[in-house]
C-alpha positions as CSV (number, residue, x, y, z in Angstrom):
1,M,-91.8,-87.3,-90.0
2,K,-93.4,-85.4,-92.6
3,K,-92.2,-85.2,-96.1
4,S,-92.2,-81.7,-97.9
5,H,-94.5,-81.3,-101.1
6,G,-93.8,-77.9,-101.7
7,P,-96.5,-75.3,-102.3
8,K,-99.6,-77.2,-103.9
9,T,-103.3,-77.2,-103.6
10,L,-103.6,-79.5,-101.1
11,A,-106.8,-79.6,-98.8
12,Y,-109.0,-82.8,-98.4
13,P,-111.8,-83.3,-99.1
14,L,-113.0,-80.3,-101.3
15,P,-116.4,-79.9,-102.5
16,A,-117.5,-81.2,-106.0
17,W,-120.1,-78.2,-106.9
18,L,-121.9,-77.6,-110.0
19,V,-121.9,-73.7,-110.5
20,G,-124.6,-72.7,-112.5
21,T,-125.0,-69.5,-114.7
22,Y,-126.8,-68.2,-117.9
23,D,-124.6,-67.0,-121.0
24,E,-125.3,-63.5,-122.7
25,N,-128.0,-65.1,-124.8
26,G,-129.9,-66.7,-121.9
27,A,-128.4,-70.3,-122.4
28,P,-128.0,-72.2,-119.2
29,N,-124.4,-73.5,-118.3
30,I,-123.0,-75.7,-115.3
31,M,-119.0,-75.8,-114.3
32,T,-117.7,-78.2,-111.8
33,A,-115.9,-76.4,-109.0
34,A,-114.0,-77.8,-106.2
35,W,-112.0,-74.7,-105.2
36,A,-115.1,-73.6,-103.2
37,G,-116.4,-73.3,-99.5
38,I,-118.6,-71.2,-96.9
39,L,-116.7,-67.7,-96.4
40,A,-119.1,-65.9,-94.1
41,S,-122.2,-67.0,-91.7
42,D,-123.8,-63.3,-91.6
43,P,-124.7,-62.5,-94.1
44,P,-124.3,-66.2,-95.6
45,V,-121.9,-66.3,-98.0
46,I,-120.3,-69.2,-100.3
47,G,-117.2,-68.4,-102.5
48,V,-116.1,-70.2,-105.8
49,S,-112.9,-69.9,-107.3
50,I,-112.8,-69.8,-111.2
51,R,-110.4,-69.0,-114.0
52,P,-111.1,-66.0,-116.1
53,S,-111.1,-68.1,-119.3
54,R,-114.1,-70.2,-118.2
55,A,-117.7,-69.7,-119.6
56,T,-118.9,-69.4,-116.1
57,F,-116.5,-66.6,-115.2
58,D,-118.3,-64.6,-117.9
59,G,-121.6,-65.7,-116.8
60,I,-121.3,-64.7,-113.2
61,T,-119.7,-61.4,-114.3
62,L,-122.6,-60.7,-116.5
63,H,-125.5,-61.4,-114.3
64,K,-123.9,-60.8,-111.1
65,A,-125.2,-64.1,-109.8
66,F,-124.8,-67.8,-109.7
67,T,-126.1,-71.1,-108.2
68,V,-124.3,-73.8,-106.5
69,S,-125.8,-77.1,-106.8
70,C,-124.5,-79.8,-104.4
71,P,-124.7,-83.2,-106.5
72,S,-125.0,-86.8,-104.6
73,A,-122.4,-89.5,-105.4
74,A,-124.6,-90.8,-107.9
75,L,-123.9,-88.0,-110.1
76,A,-120.1,-88.5,-110.1
77,V,-120.4,-89.1,-114.0
78,E,-122.4,-86.1,-114.9
79,T,-120.3,-83.7,-112.4
80,D,-117.1,-84.9,-113.8
81,F,-118.2,-84.2,-117.4
82,A,-119.4,-80.8,-116.6
83,G,-115.8,-80.1,-115.5
84,I,-114.3,-81.7,-118.6
85,V,-115.8,-79.9,-121.4
86,S,-116.2,-76.2,-122.2
87,G,-119.8,-74.6,-122.0
88,R,-118.7,-72.5,-124.9
89,M,-118.8,-75.3,-127.0
90,H,-121.2,-77.7,-125.3
91,D,-124.8,-77.9,-123.8
92,K,-123.5,-79.4,-120.8
93,F,-127.0,-79.7,-119.4
94,R,-128.3,-81.8,-122.4
95,E,-125.2,-83.8,-123.1
96,A,-125.2,-84.8,-119.3
97,G,-128.9,-85.6,-119.2
98,L,-129.5,-82.8,-116.6
99,T,-132.5,-80.6,-116.1
100,P,-131.7,-76.7,-115.9
101,A,-134.2,-75.2,-113.4
102,K,-134.6,-71.3,-113.2
103,A,-133.7,-69.9,-109.8
104,T,-136.4,-67.9,-108.2
105,L,-134.2,-65.1,-106.4
106,V,-131.2,-64.8,-109.0
107,N,-130.6,-64.9,-112.7
108,A,-129.0,-68.2,-112.9
109,P,-129.9,-71.9,-113.3
110,Y,-129.6,-74.8,-110.9
111,V,-129.3,-78.6,-111.4
112,E,-132.7,-80.1,-110.7
113,E,-131.5,-83.5,-110.1
114,C,-129.1,-82.1,-107.1
115,P,-130.5,-82.5,-103.6
116,V,-129.4,-79.3,-102.3
117,V,-129.0,-76.0,-104.2
118,A,-127.9,-72.5,-103.0
119,E,-129.0,-69.4,-104.8
120,C,-126.3,-66.6,-104.7
121,R,-126.1,-62.9,-105.4
122,L,-122.5,-61.6,-106.4
123,L,-121.3,-59.8,-103.4
124,K,-117.4,-59.3,-104.2
125,T,-114.6,-60.5,-106.3
126,L,-110.9,-60.9,-105.6
127,E,-108.1,-61.6,-108.0
128,L,-106.0,-64.4,-106.8
129,G,-103.3,-65.2,-109.5
130,S,-104.9,-67.9,-111.7
131,H,-108.3,-67.6,-110.3
132,V,-110.7,-65.1,-109.3
133,L,-112.7,-65.7,-106.0
134,F,-116.4,-64.9,-106.5
135,A,-118.1,-64.3,-103.1
136,G,-121.8,-64.8,-103.3
137,Q,-124.5,-63.9,-100.7
138,I,-126.5,-67.0,-100.3
139,L,-130.1,-65.7,-100.9
140,D,-132.0,-69.1,-100.4
141,V,-131.0,-72.7,-100.0
142,K,-133.4,-75.2,-101.4
143,A,-133.3,-78.8,-100.2
144,E,-135.1,-81.9,-101.8
145,E,-137.9,-83.5,-99.8
146,G,-136.4,-86.4,-98.0
147,V,-133.0,-85.1,-97.2
148,E,-134.0,-83.5,-93.7
149,S,-133.4,-85.1,-90.6
150,E,-136.2,-85.3,-87.8
151,N,-135.3,-81.7,-86.4
152,G,-135.4,-80.2,-90.0
153,S,-131.6,-79.7,-90.7
154,L,-130.0,-81.1,-93.8
155,D,-128.9,-84.8,-93.4
156,V,-125.5,-85.5,-94.9
157,P,-126.1,-89.4,-95.4
158,R,-129.3,-88.5,-97.0
159,I,-127.7,-86.1,-99.4
160,D,-124.7,-88.4,-99.9
161,P,-122.6,-85.4,-101.0
162,L,-119.9,-86.0,-103.7
163,V,-116.8,-84.9,-102.6
164,Y,-113.5,-84.4,-104.6
165,S,-109.4,-84.6,-104.0
166,S,-106.6,-84.8,-106.3
167,A,-107.2,-88.5,-106.5
168,G,-110.9,-88.5,-107.8
169,Y,-114.4,-88.6,-106.3
170,F,-115.3,-89.8,-103.0
171,R,-118.4,-90.1,-101.0
172,L,-118.4,-89.1,-97.4
173,G,-117.8,-91.9,-94.6
174,E,-119.1,-92.6,-91.1
175,F,-120.5,-90.4,-88.8
176,L,-117.9,-89.6,-85.8
177,G,-119.9,-87.5,-83.5
178,P,-122.0,-84.1,-83.1
179,A,-119.8,-81.1,-83.9
180,F,-119.3,-78.5,-80.9
181,S,-119.8,-81.5,-78.7
182,I,-117.4,-84.5,-78.8
183,G,-114.3,-82.1,-77.9
184,K,-116.1,-80.9,-74.7
185,K,-114.4,-83.9,-73.0
186,L,-111.1,-82.0,-73.6
187,V,-112.1,-78.8,-72.1
188,K,-110.7,-78.3,-68.6
189,A,-112.7,-76.9,-66.0
190,V,-112.4,-73.3,-65.8
191,P,-111.3,-72.3,-62.1
192,Q,-113.6,-70.3,-60.3
193,P,-112.6,-67.2,-58.6
194,E,-112.2,-67.3,-54.7
195,Q,-114.9,-65.5,-52.8
């Protein structure tokens, strides 16, 4: 039997991403975002939900661009720090010991130390109560050398992505099987029409 918990932000796991923007003076800023994910594949679109009170909200609104840096588990402390303090009062890059790198296709910084980065152009916004969803078209994904598998795709164990739940930060566990494949054993044979 399941126990009701009422309406909560309950989804596990969530990403622990660092969203990069520039302020009105061109200073780089990052913010930790967990309410985020892929929204579409054609064109590739990523979404991040941000409160209007955040400095990152102003940066995305001003420059119509942002980056998403995907930290490895080794950057848990720095990622948490970026979500604790305000970019209006802190130089988060400097204080966390992270390096701001200029994106090549959009006017936003990314975190050099993160193994995977997406450069996004703002496509749409959607007001959702306490947060605004920013949908960004992914113009480029950059990956550190060494995080690709033999077939050229990104290799999750090599990235060692940091994930979030209301309890804190985690790293991912064991590989269970290939997507779009392990479920095939439950697919019933389709009956063929009589001839």
